[in-house]
SEFIZA-3560 file (N, C-alpha, C; in Angstrom, 3 decimals):
REM SEFIZA-3560
<numar><xx>130.087</xx><yy>119.294</yy><zz>174.022</zz><atom>N</atom></numar>
<numar><xx>130.137</xx><yy>118.155</yy><zz>173.128</zz><atom>CA</atom></numar>
<numar><xx>130.589</xx><yy>116.929</yy><zz>173.931</zz><atom>C</atom></numar>
<numar><xx>129.853</xx><yy>115.828</yy><zz>173.830</zz><atom>N</atom></numar>
<numar><xx>130.214</xx><yy>114.616</yy><zz>174.584</zz><atom>CA</atom></numar>
<numar><xx>131.547</xx><yy>114.028</yy><zz>174.120</zz><atom>C</atom></numar>
<numar><xx>132.154</xx><yy>113.262</yy><zz>175.013</zz><atom>N</atom></numar>
<numar><xx>133.460</xx><yy>112.674</yy><zz>174.742</zz><atom>CA</atom></numar>
<numar><xx>133.411</xx><yy>111.703</yy><zz>173.567</zz><atom>C</atom></numar>
<numar><xx>132.333</xx><yy>110.924</yy><zz>173.442</zz><atom>N</atom></numar>
<numar><xx>132.273</xx><yy>109.954</yy><zz>172.338</zz><atom>CA</atom></numar>
<numar><xx>132.232</xx><yy>110.647</yy><zz>170.977</zz><atom>C</atom></numar>
<numar><xx>131.636</xx><yy>111.822</yy><zz>170.888</zz><atom>N</atom></numar>
<numar><xx>131.633</xx><yy>112.554</yy><zz>169.616</zz><atom>CA</atom></numar>
<numar><xx>133.019</xx><yy>113.089</yy><zz>169.279</zz><atom>C</atom></numar>
<numar><xx>133.761</xx><yy>113.516</yy><zz>170.289</zz><atom>N</atom></numar>
<numar><xx>135.123</xx><yy>114.005</yy><zz>170.055</zz><atom>CA</atom></numar>
<numar><xx>136.017</xx><yy>112.857</yy><zz>169.586</zz><atom>C</atom></numar>
<numar><xx>135.932</xx><yy>111.725</yy><zz>170.267</zz><atom>N</atom></numar>
<numar><xx>136.754</xx><yy>110.565</yy><zz>169.895</zz><atom>CA</atom></numar>
<numar><xx>136.373</xx><yy>110.067</yy><zz>168.504</zz><atom>C</atom></numar>
<numar><xx>135.085</xx><yy>110.021</yy><zz>168.205</zz><atom>N</atom></numar>
<numar><xx>134.669</xx><yy>109.564</yy><zz>166.874</zz><atom>CA</atom></numar>
<numar><xx>135.117</xx><yy>110.546</yy><zz>165.800</zz><atom>C</atom></numar>
<numar><xx>135.101</xx><yy>111.846</yy><zz>166.098</zz><atom>N</atom></numar>
<numar><xx>135.578</xx><yy>112.831</yy><zz>165.124</zz><atom>CA</atom></numar>
<numar><xx>137.069</xx><yy>112.672</yy><zz>164.868</zz><atom>C</atom></numar>
<numar><xx>137.838</xx><yy>112.332</yy><zz>165.902</zz><atom>N</atom></numar>
<numar><xx>139.281</xx><yy>112.106</yy><zz>165.730</zz><atom>CA</atom></numar>
<numar><xx>139.518</xx><yy>110.885</yy><zz>164.846</zz><atom>C</atom></numar>
<numar><xx>138.804</xx><yy>109.794</yy><zz>165.101</zz><atom>N</atom></numar>
<numar><xx>138.969</xx><yy>108.588</yy><zz>164.289</zz><atom>CA</atom></numar>
<numar><xx>138.528</xx><yy>108.824</yy><zz>162.844</zz><atom>C</atom></numar>
<numar><xx>137.419</xx><yy>109.491</yy><zz>162.653</zz><atom>N</atom></numar>
<numar><xx>136.934</xx><yy>109.755</yy><zz>161.296</zz><atom>CA</atom></numar>
<numar><xx>137.898</xx><yy>110.674</yy><zz>160.553</zz><atom>C</atom></numar>
<numar><xx>138.444</xx><yy>111.673</yy><zz>161.246</zz><atom>N</atom></numar>
<numar><xx>139.422</xx><yy>112.568</yy><zz>160.614</zz><atom>CA</atom></numar>
<numar><xx>140.693</xx><yy>111.812</yy><zz>160.249</zz><atom>C</atom></numar>
<numar><xx>141.136</xx><yy>110.921</yy><zz>161.133</zz><atom>N</atom></numar>
<numar><xx>142.307</xx><yy>110.100</yy><zz>160.821</zz><atom>CA</atom></numar>
<numar><xx>142.063</xx><yy>109.203</yy><zz>159.624</zz><atom>C</atom></numar>
<numar><xx>140.884</xx><yy>108.608</yy><zz>159.553</zz><atom>N</atom></numar>
<numar><xx>140.544</xx><yy>107.780</yy><zz>158.396</zz><atom>CA</atom></numar>
<numar><xx>140.503</xx><yy>108.580</yy><zz>157.117</zz><atom>C</atom></numar>
<numar><xx>139.980</xx><yy>109.799</yy><zz>157.202</zz><atom>N</atom></numar>
<numar><xx>139.938</xx><yy>110.674</yy><zz>156.031</zz><atom>CA</atom></numar>
<numar><xx>141.345</xx><yy>111.031</yy><zz>155.568</zz><atom>C</atom></numar>
<numar><xx>142.235</xx><yy>111.296</yy><zz>156.514</zz><atom>N</atom></numar>
<numar><xx>143.620</xx><yy>111.627</yy><zz>156.156</zz><atom>CA</atom></numar>
<numar><xx>144.287</xx><yy>110.447</yy><zz>155.452</zz><atom>C</atom></numar>
<numar><xx>144.117</xx><yy>109.235</yy><zz>155.986</zz><atom>N</atom></numar>
<numar><xx>144.705</xx><yy>108.065</yy><zz>155.335</zz><atom>CA</atom></numar>
<numar><xx>144.102</xx><yy>107.829</yy><zz>153.952</zz><atom>C</atom></numar>
<numar><xx>142.815</xx><yy>108.072</yy><zz>153.787</zz><atom>N</atom></numar>
<numar><xx>142.184</xx><yy>107.925</yy><zz>152.471</zz><atom>CA</atom></numar>
<numar><xx>142.741</xx><yy>108.941</yy><zz>151.484</zz><atom>C</atom></numar>
<numar><xx>142.955</xx><yy>110.164</yy><zz>151.929</zz><atom>N</atom></numar>
<numar><xx>143.524</xx><yy>111.186</yy><zz>151.043</zz><atom>CA</atom></numar>
<numar><xx>144.966</xx><yy>110.861</yy><zz>150.671</zz><atom>C</atom></numar>
<numar><xx>145.758</xx><yy>110.396</yy><zz>151.638</zz><atom>N</atom></numar>
<numar><xx>147.141</xx><yy>110.008</yy><zz>151.346</zz><atom>CA</atom></numar>
<numar><xx>147.165</xx><yy>108.845</yy><zz>150.355</zz><atom>C</atom></numar>
<numar><xx>146.295</xx><yy>107.861</yy><zz>150.549</zz><atom>N</atom></numar>
<numar><xx>146.226</xx><yy>106.727</yy><zz>149.624</zz><atom>CA</atom></numar>
<numar><xx>145.788</xx><yy>107.140</yy><zz>148.233</zz><atom>C</atom></numar>
<numar><xx>144.823</xx><yy>108.053</yy><zz>148.149</zz><atom>N</atom></numar>
<numar><xx>144.371</xx><yy>108.535</yy><zz>146.836</zz><atom>CA</atom></numar>
<numar><xx>145.480</xx><yy>109.301</yy><zz>146.134</zz><atom>C</atom></numar>
<numar><xx>146.226</xx><yy>110.100</yy><zz>146.886</zz><atom>N</atom></numar>
<numar><xx>147.364</xx><yy>110.818</yy><zz>146.300</zz><atom>CA</atom></numar>
<numar><xx>148.418</xx><yy>109.824</yy><zz>145.802</zz><atom>C</atom></numar>
<numar><xx>148.639</xx><yy>108.761</yy><zz>146.571</zz><atom>N</atom></numar>
<numar><xx>149.592</xx><yy>107.737</yy><zz>146.154</zz><atom>CA</atom></numar>
<numar><xx>149.150</xx><yy>107.016</yy><zz>144.896</zz><atom>C</atom></numar>
<numar><xx>147.860</xx><yy>106.737</yy><zz>144.772</zz><atom>N</atom></numar>
<numar><xx>147.348</xx><yy>106.075</yy><zz>143.568</zz><atom>CA</atom></numar>
<numar><xx>147.580</xx><yy>106.954</yy><zz>142.343</zz><atom>C</atom></numar>
<numar><xx>147.423</xx><yy>108.255</yy><zz>142.506</zz><atom>N</atom></numar>
<numar><xx>147.593</xx><yy>109.173</yy><zz>141.378</zz><atom>CA</atom></numar>
<numar><xx>149.060</xx><yy>109.335</yy><zz>141.003</zz><atom>C</atom></numar>
<numar><xx>149.954</xx><yy>109.384</yy><zz>141.988</zz><atom>N</atom></numar>
<numar><xx>151.342</xx><yy>109.757</yy><zz>141.709</zz><atom>CA</atom></numar>
<numar><xx>152.310</xx><yy>108.597</yy><zz>141.551</zz><atom>C</atom></numar>
<numar><xx>151.970</xx><yy>107.401</yy><zz>141.959</zz><atom>N</atom></numar>
<numar><xx>152.918</xx><yy>106.287</yy><zz>141.880</zz><atom>CA</atom></numar>
<numar><xx>153.168</xx><yy>105.894</yy><zz>140.426</zz><atom>C</atom></numar>
<numar><xx>154.396</xx><yy>105.412</yy><zz>140.139</zz><atom>N</atom></numar>
<numar><xx>154.779</xx><yy>105.200</yy><zz>138.740</zz><atom>CA</atom></numar>
<numar><xx>154.234</xx><yy>103.941</yy><zz>138.081</zz><atom>C</atom></numar>
<numar><xx>154.045</xx><yy>102.847</yy><zz>138.821</zz><atom>N</atom></numar>
<numar><xx>153.598</xx><yy>101.624</yy><zz>138.156</zz><atom>CA</atom></numar>
<numar><xx>152.446</xx><yy>100.976</yy><zz>138.922</zz><atom>C</atom></numar>
<numar><xx>151.938</xx><yy>99.910</yy><zz>138.362</zz><atom>N</atom></numar>
<numar><xx>150.727</xx><yy>99.289</yy><zz>138.890</zz><atom>CA</atom></numar>
<numar><xx>150.908</xx><yy>98.751</yy><zz>140.300</zz><atom>C</atom></numar>
<numar><xx>152.002</xx><yy>98.081</yy><zz>140.547</zz><atom>N</atom></numar>
<numar><xx>152.182</xx><yy>97.428</yy><zz>141.840</zz><atom>CA</atom></numar>
<numar><xx>152.287</xx><yy>98.452</yy><zz>142.961</zz><atom>C</atom></numar>
<numar><xx>152.991</xx><yy>99.554</yy><zz>142.734</zz><atom>N</atom></numar>
<numar><xx>153.073</xx><yy>100.577</yy><zz>143.776</zz><atom>CA</atom></numar>
<numar><xx>151.742</xx><yy>101.304</yy><zz>143.942</zz><atom>C</atom></numar>
<numar><xx>150.978</xx><yy>101.435</yy><zz>142.863</zz><atom>N</atom></numar>
<numar><xx>149.641</xx><yy>102.029</yy><zz>142.990</zz><atom>CA</atom></numar>
<numar><xx>148.707</xx><yy>101.134</yy><zz>143.796</zz><atom>C</atom></numar>
<numar><xx>148.813</xx><yy>99.838</yy><zz>143.596</zz><atom>N</atom></numar>
<numar><xx>147.991</xx><yy>98.907</yy><zz>144.375</zz><atom>CA</atom></numar>
<numar><xx>148.393</xx><yy>98.961</yy><zz>145.847</zz><atom>C</atom></numar>
<numar><xx>149.686</xx><yy>99.131</yy><zz>146.108</zz><atom>N</atom></numar>
<numar><xx>150.144</xx><yy>99.262</yy><zz>147.492</zz><atom>CA</atom></numar>
<numar><xx>149.535</xx><yy>100.502</yy><zz>148.145</zz><atom>C</atom></numar>
<numar><xx>149.492</xx><yy>101.602</yy><zz>147.410</zz><atom>N</atom></numar>
<numar><xx>148.887</xx><yy>102.825</yy><zz>147.950</zz><atom>CA</atom></numar>
<numar><xx>147.387</xx><yy>102.650</yy><zz>148.159</zz><atom>C</atom></numar>
<numar><xx>146.738</xx><yy>101.926</yy><zz>147.268</zz><atom>N</atom></numar>
<numar><xx>145.295</xx><yy>101.723</yy><zz>147.446</zz><atom>CA</atom></numar>
<numar><xx>144.992</xx><yy>100.787</yy><zz>148.609</zz><atom>C</atom></numar>
<numar><xx>145.926</xx><yy>99.900</yy><zz>148.930</zz><atom>N</atom></numar>
<numar><xx>145.699</xx><yy>99.033</yy><zz>150.086</zz><atom>CA</atom></numar>
<numar><xx>145.757</xx><yy>99.825</yy><zz>151.387</zz><atom>C</atom></numar>
<numar><xx>146.436</xx><yy>100.967</yy><zz>151.368</zz><atom>N</atom></numar>
<numar><xx>146.421</xx><yy>101.863</yy><zz>152.529</zz><atom>CA</atom></numar>
<numar><xx>145.006</xx><yy>102.355</yy><zz>152.790</zz><atom>C</atom></numar>
<numar><xx>144.284</xx><yy>102.658</yy><zz>151.724</zz><atom>N</atom></numar>
<numar><xx>142.898</xx><yy>103.102</yy><zz>151.865</zz><atom>CA</atom></numar>
<numar><xx>142.044</xx><yy>101.967</yy><zz>152.427</zz><atom>C</atom></numar>
<numar><xx>142.246</xx><yy>100.759</yy><zz>151.915</zz><atom>N</atom></numar>
<numar><xx>141.457</xx><yy>99.609</yy><zz>152.372</zz><atom>CA</atom></numar>
<numar><xx>141.689</xx><yy>99.300</yy><zz>153.842</zz><atom>C</atom></numar>
<numar><xx>142.953</xx><yy>99.319</yy><zz>154.247</zz><atom>N</atom></numar>
<numar><xx>143.229</xx><yy>98.868</yy><zz>155.606</zz><atom>CA</atom></numar>
<numar><xx>143.079</xx><yy>99.986</yy><zz>156.630</zz><atom>C</atom></numar>
<numar><xx>143.954</xx><yy>100.950</yy><zz>156.598</zz><atom>N</atom></numar>
<numar><xx>143.952</xx><yy>101.968</yy><zz>157.652</zz><atom>CA</atom></numar>
<numar><xx>142.804</xx><yy>102.957</yy><zz>157.530</zz><atom>C</atom></numar>
<numar><xx>142.534</xx><yy>103.422</yy><zz>156.323</zz><atom>N</atom></numar>
<numar><xx>141.465</xx><yy>104.401</yy><zz>156.148</zz><atom>CA</atom></numar>
<numar><xx>140.108</xx><yy>103.856</yy><zz>156.543</zz><atom>C</atom></numar>
<numar><xx>139.787</xx><yy>102.684</yy><zz>156.031</zz><atom>N</atom></numar>
<numar><xx>138.484</xx><yy>102.082</yy><zz>156.349</zz><atom>CA</atom></numar>
<numar><xx>138.400</xx><yy>101.704</yy><zz>157.819</zz><atom>C</atom></numar>
<numar><xx>139.502</xx><yy>101.205</yy><zz>158.379</zz><atom>N</atom></numar>
<numar><xx>139.500</xx><yy>100.831</yy><zz>159.791</zz><atom>CA</atom></numar>
<numar><xx>139.180</xx><yy>102.029</yy><zz>160.675</zz><atom>C</atom></numar>
<numar><xx>139.882</xx><yy>103.130</yy><zz>160.473</zz><atom>N</atom></numar>
<numar><xx>139.655</xx><yy>104.303</yy><zz>161.311</zz><atom>CA</atom></numar>
<numar><xx>138.270</xx><yy>104.904</yy><zz>161.088</zz><atom>C</atom></numar>
<numar><xx>137.835</xx><yy>104.960</yy><zz>159.834</zz><atom>N</atom></numar>
<numar><xx>136.500</xx><yy>105.495</yy><zz>159.559</zz><atom>CA</atom></numar>
<numar><xx>135.405</xx><yy>104.675</yy><zz>160.239</zz><atom>C</atom></numar>
<numar><xx>135.488</xx><yy>103.376</yy><zz>160.107</zz><atom>N</atom></numar>
<numar><xx>134.433</xx><yy>102.535</yy><zz>160.676</zz><atom>CA</atom></numar>
<numar><xx>134.493</xx><yy>102.529</yy><zz>162.201</zz><atom>C</atom></numar>
<numar><xx>135.693</xx><yy>102.564</yy><zz>162.778</zz><atom>N</atom></numar>
<numar><xx>135.779</xx><yy>102.663</yy><zz>164.240</zz><atom>CA</atom></numar>
<numar><xx>135.151</xx><yy>103.969</yy><zz>164.716</zz><atom>C</atom></numar>
<numar><xx>135.426</xx><yy>105.055</yy><zz>163.999</zz><atom>N</atom></numar>
<numar><xx>134.804</xx><yy>106.329</yy><zz>164.357</zz><atom>CA</atom></numar>
<numar><xx>133.295</xx><yy>106.287</yy><zz>164.250</zz><atom>C</atom></numar>
<numar><xx>132.784</xx><yy>105.640</yy><zz>163.218</zz><atom>N</atom></numar>
<numar><xx>131.331</xx><yy>105.526</yy><zz>163.062</zz><atom>CA</atom></numar>
<numar><xx>130.707</xx><yy>104.641</yy><zz>164.135</zz><atom>C</atom></numar>
<numar><xx>131.416</xx><yy>103.576</yy><zz>164.523</zz><atom>N</atom></numar>
<numar><xx>130.907</xx><yy>102.697</yy><zz>165.580</zz><atom>CA</atom></numar>
<numar><xx>130.850</xx><yy>103.449</yy><zz>166.908</zz><atom>C</atom></numar>
<numar><xx>131.887</xx><yy>104.225</yy><zz>167.199</zz><atom>N</atom></numar>
<numar><xx>131.884</xx><yy>105.007</yy><zz>168.442</zz><atom>CA</atom></numar>
<numar><xx>130.755</xx><yy>106.029</yy><zz>168.416</zz><atom>C</atom></numar>
<numar><xx>130.549</xx><yy>106.654</yy><zz>167.280</zz><atom>N</atom></numar>
<numar><xx>129.490</xx><yy>107.657</yy><zz>167.172</zz><atom>CA</atom></numar>
<numar><xx>128.097</xx><yy>107.031</yy><zz>167.306</zz><atom>C</atom></numar>
<numar><xx>127.919</xx><yy>105.835</yy><zz>166.753</zz><atom>N</atom></numar>
<numar><xx>126.606</xx><yy>105.181</yy><zz>166.792</zz><atom>CA</atom></numar>
<numar><xx>126.287</xx><yy>104.602</yy><zz>168.161</zz><atom>C</atom></numar>
<numar><xx>127.314</xx><yy>104.276</yy><zz>168.934</zz><atom>N</atom></numar>
<numar><xx>127.063</xx><yy>103.666</yy><zz>170.240</zz><atom>CA</atom></numar>
<numar><xx>126.777</xx><yy>102.180</yy><zz>170.095</zz><atom>C</atom></numar>
<numar><xx>126.170</xx><yy>101.605</yy><zz>171.118</zz><atom>N</atom></numar>
<numar><xx>125.857</xx><yy>100.174</yy><zz>171.098</zz><atom>CA</atom></numar>
<numar><xx>124.472</xx><yy>100.002</yy><zz>170.479</zz><atom>C</atom></numar>
<numar><xx>124.464</xx><yy>99.843</yy><zz>169.156</zz><atom>N</atom></numar>
<numar><xx>123.206</xx><yy>99.675</yy><zz>168.427</zz><atom>CA</atom></numar>
<numar><xx>123.374</xx><yy>98.601</yy><zz>167.370</zz><atom>C</atom></numar>
<numar><xx>122.306</xx><yy>98.325</yy><zz>166.675</zz><atom>N</atom></numar>
<numar><xx>122.361</xx><yy>97.382</yy><zz>165.558</zz><atom>CA</atom></numar>
<numar><xx>123.229</xx><yy>97.937</yy><zz>164.433</zz><atom>C</atom></numar>
<numar><xx>123.244</xx><yy>99.248</yy><zz>164.290</zz><atom>N</atom></numar>
<numar><xx>124.087</xx><yy>99.886</yy><zz>163.276</zz><atom>CA</atom></numar>
<numar><xx>125.560</xx><yy>99.589</yy><zz>163.535</zz><atom>C</atom></numar>
<numar><xx>125.970</xx><yy>99.604</yy><zz>164.792</zz><atom>N</atom></numar>
<numar><xx>127.358</xx><yy>99.290</yy><zz>165.141</zz><atom>CA</atom></numar>
<numar><xx>127.714</xx><yy>97.863</yy><zz>164.744</zz><atom>C</atom></numar>
<numar><xx>126.802</xx><yy>96.948</yy><zz>164.984</zz><atom>N</atom></numar>
<numar><xx>127.039</xx><yy>95.557</yy><zz>164.600</zz><atom>CA</atom></numar>
<numar><xx>127.191</xx><yy>95.433</yy><zz>163.089</zz><atom>C</atom></numar>
<numar><xx>126.351</xx><yy>96.124</yy><zz>162.351</zz><atom>N</atom></numar>
<numar><xx>126.442</xx><yy>96.091</yy><zz>160.887</zz><atom>CA</atom></numar>
<numar><xx>127.764</xx><yy>96.682</yy><zz>160.414</zz><atom>C</atom></numar>
<numar><xx>128.210</xx><yy>97.763</yy><zz>161.046</zz><atom>N</atom></numar>
<numar><xx>129.489</xx><yy>98.372</yy><zz>160.675</zz><atom>CA</atom></numar>
<numar><xx>130.656</xx><yy>97.434</yy><zz>160.968</zz><atom>C</atom></numar>
<numar><xx>130.587</xx><yy>96.723</yy><zz>162.075</zz><atom>N</atom></numar>
<numar><xx>131.650</xx><yy>95.767</yy><zz>162.409</zz><atom>CA</atom></numar>
<numar><xx>131.662</xx><yy>94.616</yy><zz>161.410</zz><atom>C</atom></numar>
<numar><xx>130.501</xx><yy>94.159</yy><zz>160.978</zz><atom>N</atom></numar>
<numar><xx>130.436</xx><yy>93.107</yy><zz>159.955</zz><atom>CA</atom></numar>
<numar><xx>131.025</xx><yy>93.606</yy><zz>158.638</zz><atom>C</atom></numar>
<numar><xx>130.726</xx><yy>94.845</yy><zz>158.278</zz><atom>N</atom></numar>
<numar><xx>131.307</xx><yy>95.431</yy><zz>157.064</zz><atom>CA</atom></numar>
<numar><xx>132.821</xx><yy>95.501</yy><zz>157.181</zz><atom>C</atom></numar>
<numar><xx>133.323</xx><yy>95.877</yy><zz>158.353</zz><atom>N</atom></numar>
<numar><xx>134.766</xx><yy>95.957</yy><zz>158.566</zz><atom>CA</atom></numar>
<numar><xx>135.421</xx><yy>94.588</yy><zz>158.421</zz><atom>C</atom></numar>
<numar><xx>134.802</xx><yy>93.567</yy><zz>158.976</zz><atom>N</atom></numar>
<numar><xx>135.339</xx><yy>92.209</yy><zz>158.850</zz><atom>CA</atom></numar>
<numar><xx>135.361</xx><yy>91.780</yy><zz>157.385</zz><atom>C</atom></numar>
<numar><xx>134.296</xx><yy>92.063</yy><zz>156.659</zz><atom>N</atom></numar>
<numar><xx>134.264</xx><yy>91.712</yy><zz>155.232</zz><atom>CA</atom></numar>
<numar><xx>135.331</xx><yy>92.470</yy><zz>154.449</zz><atom>C</atom></numar>
<numar><xx>135.551</xx><yy>93.736</yy><zz>154.782</zz><atom>N</atom></numar>
<numar><xx>136.598</xx><yy>94.507</yy><zz>154.111</zz><atom>CA</atom></numar>
<numar><xx>137.979</xx><yy>93.911</yy><zz>154.371</zz><atom>C</atom></numar>
<numar><xx>138.219</xx><yy>93.476</yy><zz>155.604</zz><atom>N</atom></numar>
<numar><xx>139.522</xx><yy>92.910</yy><zz>155.923</zz><atom>CA</atom></numar>
<numar><xx>139.722</xx><yy>91.522</yy><zz>155.339</zz><atom>C</atom></numar>
<numar><xx>138.661</xx><yy>90.836</yy><zz>154.983</zz><atom>N</atom></numar>
<numar><xx>138.804</xx><yy>89.533</yy><zz>154.328</zz><atom>CA</atom></numar>
<numar><xx>138.952</xx><yy>89.703</yy><zz>152.818</zz><atom>C</atom></numar>
<numar><xx>138.080</xx><yy>90.507</yy><zz>152.216</zz><atom>N</atom></numar>
<numar><xx>138.066</xx><yy>90.605</yy><zz>150.758</zz><atom>CA</atom></numar>
<numar><xx>139.112</xx><yy>91.560</yy><zz>150.197</zz><atom>C</atom></numar>
<numar><xx>139.458</xx><yy>92.608</yy><zz>150.926</zz><atom>N</atom></numar>
<numar><xx>140.414</xx><yy>93.598</yy><zz>150.419</zz><atom>CA</atom></numar>
<numar><xx>141.785</xx><yy>93.013</yy><zz>150.119</zz><atom>C</atom></numar>
<numar><xx>142.461</xx><yy>92.426</yy><zz>151.102</zz><atom>N</atom></numar>
<numar><xx>143.775</xx><yy>91.842</yy><zz>150.830</zz><atom>CA</atom></numar>
<numar><xx>143.732</xx><yy>90.691</yy><zz>149.828</zz><atom>C</atom></numar>
<numar><xx>142.642</xx><yy>89.931</yy><zz>149.833</zz><atom>N</atom></numar>
<numar><xx>142.520</xx><yy>88.830</yy><zz>148.874</zz><atom>CA</atom></numar>
<numar><xx>142.453</xx><yy>89.362</yy><zz>147.448</zz><atom>C</atom></numar>
<numar><xx>141.675</xx><yy>90.403</yy><zz>147.240</zz><atom>N</atom></numar>
<numar><xx>141.560</xx><yy>90.993</yy><zz>145.904</zz><atom>CA</atom></numar>
<numar><xx>142.874</xx><yy>91.629</yy><zz>145.463</zz><atom>C</atom></numar>
<numar><xx>143.543</xx><yy>92.318</yy><zz>146.371</zz><atom>N</atom></numar>
<numar><xx>144.831</xx><yy>92.938</yy><zz>146.031</zz><atom>CA</atom></numar>
<numar><xx>145.857</xx><yy>91.865</yy><zz>145.691</zz><atom>C</atom></numar>
<numar><xx>145.879</xx><yy>90.784</yy><zz>146.457</zz><atom>N</atom></numar>
<numar><xx>146.809</xx><yy>89.689</yy><zz>146.185</zz><atom>CA</atom></numar>
<numar><xx>146.550</xx><yy>89.079</yy><zz>144.807</zz><atom>C</atom></numar>
<numar><xx>145.292</xx><yy>88.870</yy><zz>144.468</zz><atom>N</atom></numar>
<numar><xx>144.953</xx><yy>88.303</yy><zz>143.162</zz><atom>CA</atom></numar>
<numar><xx>145.346</xx><yy>89.254</yy><zz>142.031</zz><atom>C</atom></numar>
<numar><xx>145.107</xx><yy>90.552</yy><zz>142.208</zz><atom>N</atom></numar>
<numar><xx>145.475</xx><yy>91.525</yy><zz>141.175</zz><atom>CA</atom></numar>
<numar><xx>146.980</xx><yy>91.581</yy><zz>140.957</zz><atom>C</atom></numar>
<numar><xx>147.741</xx><yy>91.608</yy><zz>142.042</zz><atom>N</atom></numar>
<numar><xx>149.198</xx><yy>91.686</yy><zz>141.910</zz><atom>CA</atom></numar>
<numar><xx>149.751</xx><yy>90.401</yy><zz>141.316</zz><atom>C</atom></numar>
<numar><xx>149.223</xx><yy>89.252</yy><zz>141.712</zz><atom>N</atom></numar>
<numar><xx>149.674</xx><yy>87.998</yy><zz>141.106</zz><atom>CA</atom></numar>
<numar><xx>149.378</xx><yy>87.967</yy><zz>139.615</zz><atom>C</atom></numar>
<numar><xx>148.215</xx><yy>88.445</yy><zz>139.212</zz><atom>N</atom></numar>
<numar><xx>147.884</xx><yy>88.485</yy><zz>137.787</zz><atom>CA</atom></numar>
<numar><xx>148.813</xx><yy>89.436</yy><zz>137.043</zz><atom>C</atom></numar>
<numar><xx>149.137</xx><yy>90.568</yy><zz>137.647</zz><atom>N</atom></numar>
<numar><xx>150.040</xx><yy>91.524</yy><zz>137.002</zz><atom>CA</atom></numar>
<numar><xx>151.444</xx><yy>90.946</yy><zz>136.879</zz><atom>C</atom></numar>
<numar><xx>151.925</xx><yy>90.282</yy><zz>137.917</zz><atom>N</atom></numar>
<numar><xx>153.255</xx><yy>89.673</yy><zz>137.848</zz><atom>CA</atom></numar>
<numar><xx>153.285</xx><yy>88.535</yy><zz>136.839</zz><atom>C</atom></numar>
<numar><xx>152.232</xx><yy>87.739</yy><zz>136.784</zz><atom>N</atom></numar>
<numar><xx>152.151</xx><yy>86.661</yy><zz>135.802</zz><atom>CA</atom></numar>
<numar><xx>152.160</xx><yy>87.233</yy><zz>134.388</zz><atom>C</atom></numar>
<numar><xx>151.436</xx><yy>88.335</yy><zz>134.180</zz><atom>N</atom></numar>
<numar><xx>151.397</xx><yy>88.968</yy><zz>132.864</zz><atom>CA</atom></numar>
<numar><xx>152.767</xx><yy>89.517</yy><zz>132.488</zz><atom>C</atom></numar>
<numar><xx>153.499</xx><yy>90.068</yy><zz>133.446</zz><atom>N</atom></numar>
<numar><xx>154.836</xx><yy>90.583</yy><zz>133.152</zz><atom>CA</atom></numar>
<numar><xx>155.788</xx><yy>89.460</yy><zz>132.785</zz><atom>C</atom></numar>
<numar><xx>155.645</xx><yy>88.300</yy><zz>133.426</zz><atom>N</atom></numar>
<numar><xx>156.542</xx><yy>87.182</yy><zz>133.140</zz><atom>CA</atom></numar>
<numar><xx>156.221</xx><yy>86.511</yy><zz>131.813</zz><atom>C</atom></numar>
<numar><xx>154.963</xx><yy>86.490</yy><zz>131.424</zz><atom>N</atom></numar>
<numar><xx>154.582</xx><yy>85.743</yy><zz>130.230</zz><atom>CA</atom></numar>
<numar><xx>154.324</xx><yy>86.630</yy><zz>129.023</zz><atom>C</atom></numar>
<numar><xx>154.439</xx><yy>87.932</yy><zz>129.205</zz><atom>N</atom></numar>
<numar><xx>154.153</xx><yy>88.845</yy><zz>128.101</zz><atom>CA</atom></numar>
<numar><xx>155.278</xx><yy>88.774</yy><zz>127.073</zz><atom>C</atom></numar>
<numar><xx>154.920</xx><yy>88.535</yy><zz>125.828</zz><atom>N</atom></numar>
<numar><xx>155.896</xx><yy>88.456</yy><zz>124.743</zz><atom>CA</atom></numar>
<numar><xx>155.702</xx><yy>89.668</yy><zz>123.853</zz><atom>C</atom></numar>
<numar><xx>156.761</xx><yy>90.425</yy><zz>123.703</zz><atom>N</atom></numar>
<numar><xx>156.696</xx><yy>91.607</yy><zz>122.851</zz><atom>CA</atom></numar>
<numar><xx>156.563</xx><yy>91.167</yy><zz>121.391</zz><atom>C</atom></numar>
<numar><xx>155.747</xx><yy>91.865</yy><zz>120.622</zz><atom>N</atom></numar>
<numar><xx>155.625</xx><yy>91.511</yy><zz>119.204</zz><atom>CA</atom></numar>
<numar><xx>156.916</xx><yy>91.826</yy><zz>118.459</zz><atom>C</atom></numar>
<numar><xx>157.184</xx><yy>91.010</yy><zz>117.476</zz><atom>N</atom></numar>
<numar><xx>158.386</xx><yy>91.199</yy><zz>116.680</zz><atom>CA</atom></numar>
<numar><xx>158.079</xx><yy>92.215</yy><zz>115.589</zz><atom>C</atom></numar>
<numar><xx>158.672</xx><yy>93.389</yy><zz>115.679</zz><atom>N</atom></numar>
<numar><xx>158.399</xx><yy>94.456</yy><zz>114.725</zz><atom>CA</atom></numar>
<numar><xx>159.463</xx><yy>94.567</yy><zz>113.639</zz><atom>C</atom></numar>
<numar><xx>160.332</xx><yy>93.587</yy><zz>113.551</zz><atom>N</atom></numar>
<numar><xx>161.381</xx><yy>93.649</yy><zz>112.538</zz><atom>CA</atom></numar>
<numar><xx>160.789</xx><yy>93.343</yy><zz>111.166</zz><atom>C</atom></numar>
<numar><xx>161.258</xx><yy>94.109</yy><zz>110.177</zz><atom>N</atom></numar>
<numar><xx>160.823</xx><yy>93.845</yy><zz>108.802</zz><atom>CA</atom></numar>
<numar><xx>161.717</xx><yy>92.775</yy><zz>108.207</zz><atom>C</atom></numar>
<numar><xx>161.126</xx><yy>91.901</yy><zz>107.429</zz><atom>N</atom></numar>
<numar><xx>161.902</xx><yy>90.819</yy><zz>106.824</zz><atom>CA</atom></numar>
<numar><xx>162.257</xx><yy>91.143</yy><zz>105.423</zz><atom>C</atom></numar>
//
């Protein structure tokens, strides 16, 4: 087995492990903000390792360039979306008014 396949298998396996850890965190975390933190692990480390492994496996081709463009887009849009979601959740917590259930 060539060295590039071994290295790509290590990176892909590492990405898979981070994705599984992040998915477990999304399922087990108690509130929204900590769940979003666990899902950002999948976006950053999991996707990074997976795509690096795929780029190494593909070699120097057009596919590698496309994968690198996808990685750049993930690193731009992922944190931006998470930031917007958490800000909306915090804003909702600050402005949420509980209904008055007292009988008059």
